[in-house]
C-alpha positions as CSV (number, residue, x, y, z in Angstrom):
1,X,16.5,13.0,-2.9
2,X,12.8,13.9,-2.9
3,X,10.6,11.9,-5.3
4,X,8.4,13.5,-7.9
5,X,5.4,12.0,-6.2
6,X,6.2,13.9,-2.9
7,X,6.6,17.1,-4.8
8,X,3.2,16.6,-6.5
9,X,1.6,15.7,-3.2
10,X,3.0,18.8,-1.5
11,X,1.9,20.9,-4.5
12,X,-1.6,19.4,-4.4
13,X,-1.8,19.9,-0.6
14,X,-1.0,23.6,-1.0
15,X,-3.6,23.9,-3.8
16,X,-6.3,22.2,-1.6
17,X,-5.4,24.6,1.3
18,X,-5.8,27.5,-1.1
19,X,-9.1,26.2,-2.4
20,X,-10.4,25.6,1.1
21,X,-9.4,29.2,2.0
22,X,-11.1,30.6,-1.0
23,X,-14.3,28.7,-0.3
24,X,-14.3,29.9,3.3
25,X,-14.0,33.5,2.0
26,X,-16.8,33.0,-0.4
27,X,-19.1,31.3,2.1
28,X,-18.3,33.9,4.8
29,X,-19.1,36.8,2.4
30,X,-22.3,35.1,1.2
31,X,-23.5,34.5,4.8
32,X,-23.1,38.1,5.9
33,X,-26.5,39.4,7.1
34,X,-25.7,42.8,5.4
35,X,-25.3,41.1,2.1
36,X,-28.7,39.4,2.4
37,X,-30.3,42.8,3.4
38,X,-28.7,44.4,0.4
39,X,-29.9,41.7,-1.9
40,X,-33.5,41.9,-0.6
41,X,-33.4,45.7,-1.0
42,X,-32.0,45.4,-4.6
43,X,-34.7,42.8,-5.4
44,X,-37.4,45.2,-4.2
45,X,-39.0,42.6,-2.0
46,X,-40.1,42.6,1.6
47,X,-39.1,39.4,3.4
48,X,-37.3,38.6,6.6
49,X,-33.7,37.5,6.1
50,X,-34.2,34.1,7.6
51,X,-37.2,33.4,5.4
52,X,-35.4,34.8,2.3
53,X,-32.7,32.2,2.7
54,X,-35.2,29.3,3.1
55,X,-37.3,30.5,0.2
56,X,-34.3,30.4,-2.1
57,X,-33.2,27.0,-0.8
58,X,-36.6,25.6,-1.4
59,X,-36.7,27.0,-4.9
60,X,-33.3,25.5,-5.7
61,X,-33.6,22.2,-3.9
62,X,-37.4,21.5,-3.7
63,X,-39.6,19.7,-3.4
64,X,-37.8,19.0,-0.1
65,X,-38.7,17.7,3.3
66,X,-38.1,19.9,6.3
67,X,-35.6,17.5,7.9
68,X,-33.5,17.4,4.7
69,X,-33.8,21.2,4.3
70,X,-32.7,21.8,7.9
71,X,-29.7,19.5,7.4
72,X,-28.6,21.1,4.2
73,X,-28.7,24.6,5.6
74,X,-27.4,23.8,9.0
75,X,-30.3,24.8,11.2
76,X,-32.4,23.0,13.7
77,X,-35.4,21.1,12.3
78,X,-37.9,22.8,14.6
79,X,-36.6,26.3,13.5
80,X,-36.9,25.4,9.8
81,X,-40.3,23.9,10.4
82,X,-41.6,27.1,11.9
83,X,-40.0,29.2,9.1
84,X,-41.5,27.0,6.4
85,X,-44.9,27.4,8.1
86,X,-44.4,31.2,7.8
87,X,-43.5,30.9,4.1
88,X,-46.6,28.7,3.7
89,X,-48.7,31.3,5.4
90,X,-47.3,34.0,3.1
91,X,-48.3,31.9,0.1
92,X,-44.7,31.6,-1.0
93,X,-44.4,27.8,-0.5
94,X,-46.8,25.0,0.1
95,X,-46.4,21.7,1.9
96,X,-47.4,18.5,0.1
97,X,-47.1,14.9,0.8
98,X,-44.0,13.3,-0.7
99,X,-44.6,11.0,-3.7
100,X,-41.8,8.7,-2.5
101,X,-42.9,8.6,1.2
102,X,-46.3,9.8,2.2
103,X,-45.2,10.3,5.8
104,X,-42.9,13.2,4.7
105,X,-44.3,16.6,3.9
106,X,-42.3,18.5,1.3
107,X,-42.0,22.2,0.8
108,X,-42.7,23.3,-2.8
109,X,-42.3,26.8,-4.2
110,X,-45.6,28.4,-5.3
111,X,-46.0,30.7,-8.3
112,X,-45.8,33.7,-6.0
113,X,-42.7,32.3,-4.4
114,X,-41.2,31.7,-7.8
115,X,-41.9,35.3,-8.8
116,X,-40.1,36.4,-5.7
117,X,-37.0,34.2,-6.3
118,X,-36.9,35.4,-9.9
119,X,-36.6,39.0,-8.5
120,X,-33.8,37.8,-6.2
121,X,-32.0,36.1,-9.1
122,X,-32.2,39.3,-11.2
123,X,-30.9,41.4,-8.3
124,X,-28.1,38.9,-7.6
125,X,-27.1,39.1,-11.3
126,X,-27.1,42.9,-11.2
127,X,-24.9,42.9,-8.1
128,X,-22.6,40.3,-9.5
129,X,-21.9,42.3,-12.6
130,X,-19.4,44.5,-10.6
131,X,-17.5,41.4,-9.5
132,X,-17.2,40.0,-13.0
133,X,-16.9,43.3,-14.9
134,X,-13.2,42.8,-15.6
135,X,-13.5,39.0,-16.3
136,X,-13.5,37.6,-19.8
137,X,-16.7,35.6,-20.6
138,X,-14.7,32.4,-21.1
139,X,-13.3,32.7,-17.5
140,X,-16.8,33.1,-16.1
141,X,-18.0,30.1,-18.1
142,X,-15.0,28.1,-16.9
143,X,-15.7,29.1,-13.3
144,X,-19.4,28.1,-13.5
145,X,-18.5,24.8,-15.2
146,X,-15.8,23.9,-12.7
147,X,-17.8,24.9,-9.7
148,X,-20.7,22.8,-10.9
149,X,-18.4,19.9,-11.4
150,X,-16.9,20.4,-7.9
151,X,-20.3,20.7,-6.3
152,X,-21.4,17.5,-8.0
153,X,-18.3,15.6,-6.8
154,X,-18.7,17.1,-3.3
155,X,-22.3,16.1,-3.1
156,X,-21.4,12.4,-3.8
157,X,-18.4,12.2,-1.4
158,X,-19.8,11.7,2.1
159,X,-16.3,11.7,3.7
160,X,-15.4,15.4,3.1
């Protein structure tokens, strides 16, 4: 006879597999170059796709050191360093010494960079309306709350 614990474990395993599959689908869709190009067009900005992703990451995560940024987005440090230098040259970010560690230079969004990410956020919201058009507001709020909770737990669990 199968114990209740085994049934619950099997059910939980199936749900985790489904969750992982859904996350892969979401990340895959969000990482498509065509999606970034569409978002940049919708935002009415002119920025290289690679720089666009970094600018948004710096706005969301900054101030942030280049090594930490490279690790978080899964790119080589030297590549990220060159791209941050380009963003700096465009006046979208600036590099400052870290308050915590003066040896580290952190990327910080500038007011011009913030204006650009605001346009990106507005475009993302317009594009997302089609996805959520048939959803109830409570379901969207629940998704946002639960994804935030999941992200926070994931951030603190180094084993995953």
